[in-house]
N, C-alpha and C positions, 0 to 999 in steps of 0.2 A: 586374828593374827595373820591370816592369809593375805589380807590386803596390805599389811605392813611388809611381809615377805615379797610380794609381787612389786610393790612400790619401790622398795630398796633395791631389789634385783634389777628393775628396769633403769633406775637412776644410775646405779653402779655399773651395770653392764654397758649401758649406752655411753656413759662418760668414759669408761676405760677403752672402749673400742675407738671412740673419737680421739682421746689423748694418745693412745698407742699409735694410731695412724699419723697424728700430728708429730709425735716424737720421731717417727721413722722418716717422714717426708717433708716436714715444714722446716723453714730456716731458723726461726727463733729458738727452738729447743737445742739446736746444734751449739749455739752460743752459750746456753745455760750449762750444757754438759762440759764445755770447755772451761767455763768459770768454776764448775765443781771440781775440775781436775780429773775428769774421768770420761773423756770423749769416746773411749773404746767401749763403754757400756751402753751407749745410747741405743744401738740397734737391739741389744738384748732386752733392755728395759721396755722399749717400744713393743717388741714382740710379746713379752710377758704381759704387758698391759692389754694388748688385743686379745691374747689367749685367755687371760683372766676374765675379761669382759664377756667373751663368748661363753666361757665356762659358767659364770654366774647366771647368765640367761638360760643355759642348758640345765642348770640346777633346778629350774622351775619344773622340769619334766623328770629329772633324775637327781634327787637330793645329794647323793655322795659326790657328784661332780661339782655341785654348787658349794659344798663344804670345802673341797680341795681348792677351788678357784678363789673363794672368799678368803680362805686362810693365806693363800699365796699373795693376794692383793693386800691383805692386812700387813703381812711382813714387808712387802714392797713399800708400802706407805710409811711404815715405821723406819725403814732404812732411808727413805726420802727425808723424813723429819731429821734423822741423825745427820744426814748429809747437809741439810740446811743449817743445822746447829754448827756443824764443823766449819762452814764458810761464813758464819756469823750473819745469816739472814735475819731480818726482823720477824716478829710474830705474825704480821700480816701475810707474809709469804709462806708461812707454815700452816695457815688455816685450811687450805684445800687438802693437803696430805693428812692433817689431823682429822678432818671431817670424814674423809674417805676411809681412814683407818677405823674409825668408830662405826661407820656404816657397814663396812665389811666384817668387822668383829661381830656386830649384831646379826648380820646375815648368817654367820657360822652357827650361832645359837638357833636362829629361826629355821635354818635348813635341818639342823639336828632334831628339832622339835616336831618336824613334819612326819 
């Protein structure tokens, strides 16, 4: 099970550090948050993504941090799915958030089993 924990933590942590940085500094996410009707949340979400990614990676050394970070990212992805439902996005656009919600929910369990 350790290989699964490490693999999921690296995938999730790396992805959320990248997505958080992109959300904060790249142009395309600005348009998405405008389309969602919540441009004021872009910086908060980007910061939470980066902190969550770092927290998941830190969880490999100290599991309680990993649990908290993975739980936060799971909630963030569920809220992302709900936002996409609200703006009537198609299923294809919901796959990343759904996948990362499942990965981070799995990480919660794996960190707790450690």
